[in-house]
C-alpha positions in Angstrom: 199.2 85.8 7.0 198.8 84.4 10.6 195.8 82.5 11.6 194.6 85.6 13.5 194.7 87.7 10.4 192.9 85.0 8.4 190.0 85.0 11.0 189.7 88.8 11.0 189.8 88.9 7.1 187.1 86.1 7.0 184.7 87.9 9.4 185.2 91.3 7.6 184.5 89.6 4.2 181.0 88.0 5.0 178.0 89.7 6.0 175.8 88.6 9.0 178.7 86.9 10.6 178.2 87.1 14.4 181.0 84.8 15.5 183.7 82.6 13.9 186.4 80.3 14.7 189.4 78.8 12.8 190.9 75.5 13.9 193.7 73.3 12.7 194.0 69.5 13.0 196.6 69.9 15.9 193.8 71.5 18.0 195.0 75.1 17.8 192.1 77.6 17.5 191.5 81.3 17.2 188.1 82.7 17.6 186.2 86.0 17.2 183.2 86.7 19.4 182.7 83.1 20.5 181.5 82.8 24.0 183.5 79.9 25.1 186.3 79.2 22.6 187.8 76.2 24.5 184.4 74.4 24.7 183.6 74.9 21.0 187.0 73.7 19.9 186.7 70.7 22.2 183.3 69.9 20.3 184.7 70.4 16.8 187.9 68.4 17.3 186.1 65.1 16.9 185.1 66.0 13.3 188.6 65.7 12.2 188.2 61.9 13.1 185.2 61.3 10.9 186.0 59.8 7.6 184.3 61.7 4.8 183.3 64.8 6.8 183.2 68.0 4.7 180.6 70.4 5.9 177.7 70.8 8.2 174.8 73.3 8.4 173.0 73.7 11.7 169.7 75.7 11.7 169.1 77.6 15.0 166.0 79.6 16.1 167.7 82.7 15.0 170.2 82.2 12.2 172.4 79.2 11.6 175.8 77.7 12.2 178.1 76.4 9.4 181.1 74.1 9.7 183.4 73.7 6.8 186.5 71.4 6.6 189.2 72.8 4.2 192.3 70.6 4.0 193.7 70.4 7.6 191.7 73.3 8.9 188.2 73.8 10.0 186.1 77.0 9.9 183.1 77.6 12.1 180.7 80.5 11.4 177.5 81.7 13.2 175.1 83.8 11.2 172.3 86.0 12.2 170.3 84.9 9.1 170.5 82.0 6.7 173.8 82.0 4.8 174.5 81.3 1.1 176.6 78.1 1.3 178.1 78.4 -2.3 179.1 82.1 -1.5 180.6 81.1 1.8 182.6 78.4 0.3 184.0 80.7 -2.4 185.2 83.1 0.3 186.8 80.4 2.3 188.5 78.8 -0.7 190.0 82.2 -1.8 191.0 83.1 1.7 193.1 79.9 2.2 194.5 79.8 -1.3 196.0 83.2 -0.7 198.4 81.7 1.7 201.9 80.7 0.3 202.3 76.9 0.5 204.3 75.7 3.5 207.1 73.3 3.2 206.0 69.7 3.5 207.1 68.0 6.7 209.5 65.1 6.4 208.0 61.7 6.5 207.4 60.6 10.1 206.7 57.4 12.0 203.2 56.1 12.3 202.9 57.0 16.0 203.9 60.5 15.3 201.2 60.7 12.5 198.7 59.6 15.1 199.7 62.6 17.3 199.1 64.9 14.5 195.5 63.4 13.9 194.4 64.1 17.5 196.8 66.6 19.3 196.2 66.6 23.1 193.5 63.8 22.8 190.4 65.9 22.3 187.9 63.2 21.4 184.6 64.6 22.2 181.5 62.8 23.5 179.6 66.1 23.6 179.4 66.2 19.9 177.3 63.1 19.5 173.8 63.1 20.7 172.8 60.7 23.4 171.3 57.6 22.0 169.5 54.9 24.1 170.6 51.4 23.2 168.5 48.1 23.2 169.6 47.2 26.8 168.4 50.6 28.1 171.9 52.2 28.4 172.9 55.3 26.7 175.9 55.8 24.3 177.4 57.8 27.0 177.2 54.9 29.6 178.8 52.6 27.1 181.6 55.0 26.4 182.3 55.2 30.1 182.4 51.4 30.3 185.0 51.1 27.7 186.9 54.1 29.2 187.0 52.5 32.6 188.4 49.2 31.1 191.2 51.0 29.5 192.0 53.0 32.6 192.2 49.9 34.8 194.7 48.3 32.2 196.9 51.4 32.2 197.0 51.4 36.0 198.4 47.9 35.9 201.4 48.9 33.7 204.5 49.5 35.9 206.1 52.1 33.5 203.1 54.2 33.0 203.2 57.4 35.1 199.9 58.9 34.1 197.3 58.9 31.4 194.1 60.2 30.0 191.5 58.2 28.2 188.7 59.9 26.3 186.0 57.8 24.6 183.1 58.9 22.4 180.3 56.7 21.0 177.9 57.4 18.3 175.4 55.4 16.2 175.7 55.8 12.5 173.3 53.8 10.3 172.9 51.0 12.9 176.8 50.7 13.5 178.1 51.5 17.0 181.2 53.8 16.5 183.8 54.2 19.1 186.2 57.0 19.1 189.1 56.4 21.5 192.1 58.5 22.3 194.6 57.6 25.0 197.3 60.1 26.2 200.1 58.3 28.1 203.1 59.4 30.0 205.7 56.8 30.8 209.0 56.3 32.4 211.7 56.6 29.8 214.6 55.1 31.8 217.8 56.7 33.3 218.4 59.0 30.2 214.7 59.7 29.8 214.7 58.7 26.1 211.7 57.4 24.1 211.4 53.7 24.1 209.9 53.1 20.5 209.6 49.3 21.0 207.7 49.8 24.3 205.4 52.4 22.6 204.6 50.0 19.8 203.8 47.2 22.2 201.7 49.3 24.5 199.8 50.9 21.6 199.0 47.4 20.1 197.8 46.1 23.4 195.5 49.2 23.9 194.0 48.8 20.5 193.4 45.1 20.9 191.8 45.8 24.2 189.6 48.6 22.9 188.6 46.5 19.8 187.9 43.4 21.9 185.8 45.2 24.6 183.9 47.1 21.9 183.2 43.9 20.1 181.7 42.3 23.3 179.4 45.4 23.8 178.4 44.9 20.1 177.5 41.3 20.6 175.3 42.0 23.6 173.5 44.7 21.6 173.4 42.7 18.4 175.1 45.7 16.5 178.2 45.9 14.4 180.9 48.0 15.8 183.7 50.2 14.4 186.7 51.4 16.5 189.1 54.2 15.9 191.8 54.3 18.5 194.7 56.8 18.6 197.4 56.7 21.2 199.8 59.6 22.1 202.9 58.9 24.2 205.0 61.3 26.2 208.2 60.4 28.1 208.3 61.4 31.8 211.8 61.9 33.2 
């Protein structure tokens, strides 16, 4: 059963569903009656990064939205009324367990694992609410400060041919959490092959820079910080 078939089956199985979306951890998404699939998928992608996230119910003026993480896939549903969460979870579990188990991928190196966690680098500041910090700045402004530091660093690397830096910041129980994703294209040499040693070195420097800059921001605000930084590398011939 394809992801499209799963989506249609899910929508037909549950009453009062007005829109729905299925998404996997690689960023692929299929929607039904969602006004802006790309924008919604962009917002949901950051939830794959949150340790311990399982589900979320958002009450709206008319109806509700429900987000459920099931394995490596996420289900987003919009309802015209208030859903029965146990019933919804039962449908979702039965739906996914009908699929035949796929062959497990072979063990891969750590940097490839990072690519699976955040394919295409969709770390989303729009998911977290804006929060005004003690120095008067918002979490969005702090995110931009860290993003700009990383961009300046990349611009100074001779082999880097392009890159995208996305930073999101949220406040969780008094801890300033930074979600950082960097997508880099670099010159791979005459043969255009990947340079694993260079990738490890650059990844290490980026993480140290992100953690160091975040720590300084936390010191100024008298707040503890937590940083999750992923790096995706692409060879440019």
